[in-house]
C-alpha positions as CSV (number, residue, x, y, z in Angstrom):
1,X,0.0,0.0,0.0
2,X,2.8,2.4,0.8
3,X,4.5,1.8,-2.6
4,X,1.2,2.5,-4.3
5,X,0.8,5.8,-2.4
6,X,4.4,6.8,-3.3
7,X,3.7,6.1,-7.0
8,X,0.5,8.2,-6.8
9,X,2.3,11.0,-5.0
10,X,5.0,11.0,-7.7
11,X,2.3,11.2,-10.4
12,X,0.6,14.2,-8.6
13,X,3.9,16.0,-8.1
14,X,4.9,15.6,-11.8
15,X,1.5,16.8,-12.9
16,X,1.7,19.8,-10.5
17,X,5.2,20.7,-11.7
18,X,4.2,20.5,-15.3
19,X,1.1,22.6,-14.7
20,X,3.2,25.3,-12.8
21,X,5.8,25.5,-15.5
22,X,3.1,25.9,-18.2
23,X,1.1,28.4,-16.1
24,X,4.2,30.6,-15.6
25,X,5.8,30.2,-19.0
26,X,3.2,28.9,-21.4
27,X,2.3,32.2,-23.0
28,X,5.9,33.0,-23.7
29,X,6.5,29.6,-25.2
30,X,3.4,29.9,-27.4
31,X,4.5,33.4,-28.5
32,X,8.2,32.6,-29.2
33,X,7.7,29.2,-30.7
34,X,4.9,30.4,-33.0
35,X,2.3,28.0,-31.7
36,X,-1.1,28.9,-33.2
37,X,-2.1,31.8,-35.4
38,X,-0.5,35.2,-35.1
39,X,-2.4,37.5,-32.7
40,X,-1.9,40.4,-35.0
41,X,0.7,42.6,-36.6
42,X,3.0,45.4,-35.4
43,X,3.4,48.3,-37.7
44,X,7.0,49.4,-36.8
45,X,7.5,53.1,-36.0
46,X,11.2,52.8,-35.2
47,X,13.9,50.4,-33.9
48,X,16.9,50.7,-31.8
49,X,19.5,48.5,-30.2
50,X,18.1,47.1,-26.9
51,X,19.9,46.6,-23.6
52,X,19.4,44.2,-20.8
53,X,19.2,46.9,-18.1
54,X,22.8,46.4,-17.1
55,X,24.2,48.2,-20.1
56,X,24.8,45.1,-22.3
57,X,23.6,45.3,-25.8
58,X,20.9,42.8,-26.7
59,X,18.7,42.3,-29.8
60,X,16.8,45.1,-31.4
61,X,13.7,46.6,-29.8
62,X,11.1,48.2,-32.0
63,X,8.2,50.5,-31.0
64,X,5.1,50.5,-33.1
65,X,1.4,50.0,-33.2
66,X,-0.2,46.6,-32.6
67,X,-3.2,45.9,-34.7
68,X,-5.2,42.8,-33.7
69,X,-7.6,41.0,-35.9
70,X,-10.5,42.9,-34.3
71,X,-9.0,46.2,-35.7
72,X,-8.3,47.9,-32.4
73,X,-4.8,49.5,-32.3
74,X,-2.5,50.3,-29.4
75,X,1.1,51.2,-28.9
76,X,3.4,48.2,-28.1
77,X,7.0,47.1,-28.0
78,X,8.3,44.4,-30.2
79,X,10.7,42.7,-27.8
80,X,13.9,41.1,-29.2
81,X,13.2,41.9,-32.8
82,X,15.2,39.8,-35.2
83,X,16.2,42.8,-37.4
84,X,16.1,46.6,-37.3
85,X,12.9,46.9,-39.4
86,X,12.4,50.0,-41.5
87,X,9.5,52.3,-40.5
88,X,6.1,51.0,-41.7
89,X,7.1,47.3,-41.8
90,X,4.3,45.0,-40.7
91,X,5.6,42.1,-38.6
92,X,3.3,39.2,-37.6
93,X,3.5,38.7,-33.8
94,X,2.1,36.9,-30.8
95,X,1.5,38.5,-27.5
96,X,2.9,37.5,-24.1
97,X,3.5,39.4,-20.9
98,X,2.4,42.7,-22.4
99,X,4.9,42.6,-25.3
100,X,4.9,41.4,-28.8
101,X,7.2,38.6,-29.9
102,X,8.2,37.2,-33.3
103,X,8.7,33.5,-33.8
104,X,12.2,32.7,-32.7
105,X,13.8,29.3,-32.0
106,X,16.4,30.8,-29.8
107,X,13.9,32.6,-27.6
108,X,11.7,29.5,-27.5
109,X,14.7,27.4,-26.3
110,X,15.4,29.9,-23.5
111,X,11.8,29.7,-22.4
112,X,11.9,25.9,-22.5
113,X,15.0,25.9,-20.3
114,X,13.4,28.2,-17.8
115,X,10.4,25.9,-17.8
116,X,12.7,22.9,-17.0
117,X,14.3,24.9,-14.2
118,X,10.8,25.6,-12.7
119,X,9.7,21.9,-13.0
120,X,13.1,20.5,-11.8
121,X,12.4,20.4,-8.1
122,X,9.1,18.6,-8.6
123,X,10.7,16.1,-11.1
124,X,13.5,15.3,-8.6
125,X,10.9,14.9,-5.8
126,X,9.0,12.4,-8.0
127,X,12.2,10.5,-8.8
128,X,12.9,10.2,-5.1
129,X,9.4,9.0,-4.5
130,X,9.6,6.4,-7.3
131,X,13.0,5.2,-6.0
132,X,11.6,4.9,-2.5
133,X,8.6,3.0,-3.9
134,X,10.8,0.6,-5.8
135,X,13.0,-0.3,-2.7
136,X,10.1,-0.1,-0.2
137,X,12.0,2.3,2.1
138,X,12.9,6.0,1.9
139,X,15.8,6.4,-0.5
140,X,19.1,8.1,0.4
141,X,18.5,11.6,-1.2
142,X,21.8,13.4,-0.6
143,X,22.7,13.4,-4.3
144,X,19.2,14.6,-5.3
145,X,19.4,17.5,-2.9
146,X,22.6,18.7,-4.5
147,X,21.2,18.1,-8.0
148,X,18.0,19.8,-7.0
149,X,20.0,22.9,-6.0
150,X,22.4,22.9,-8.9
151,X,20.3,21.9,-11.9
152,X,17.7,24.8,-11.8
153,X,20.5,27.3,-11.3
154,X,22.5,25.8,-14.3
155,X,19.4,25.8,-16.5
156,X,18.6,29.4,-15.6
157,X,22.1,30.4,-16.3
158,X,22.1,28.8,-19.8
159,X,18.8,30.4,-20.6
160,X,20.1,33.8,-19.5
161,X,23.2,33.3,-21.6
162,X,21.0,32.5,-24.7
163,X,19.1,35.7,-24.4
């Protein structure tokens, strides 16, 4: 009975970890990976080189007007634009976190890595539960604690380096 409860607890922890990662980062993944139809277009007013807030140069940032399929327009920032678009260019975009994003494999990979970092503690807890269920006694988890501390930090670092 204890083994069955450990397996059920592992399944619940995995489901909760996946749901949390999707809840936090699903919009960004949908926007950067290009999942689904475009939410609208940004008519570019001007572009400049962006920075990360610490003075390091990043991709281009473009200001413009977002026009949704409904026809309503509003000002918006095209975050991490792939090019310095000329004024008047219409760029298909998806919205996430109050900004517009183009489809970008690099940005999607960074969001996926952050999602893995968010889900990592739950996945490692589920692994511990499953190992404990297999042996019938609580598993030695010293290595999992170290891995649980190091892996999310490493994944976040790689994601930050990709941006």
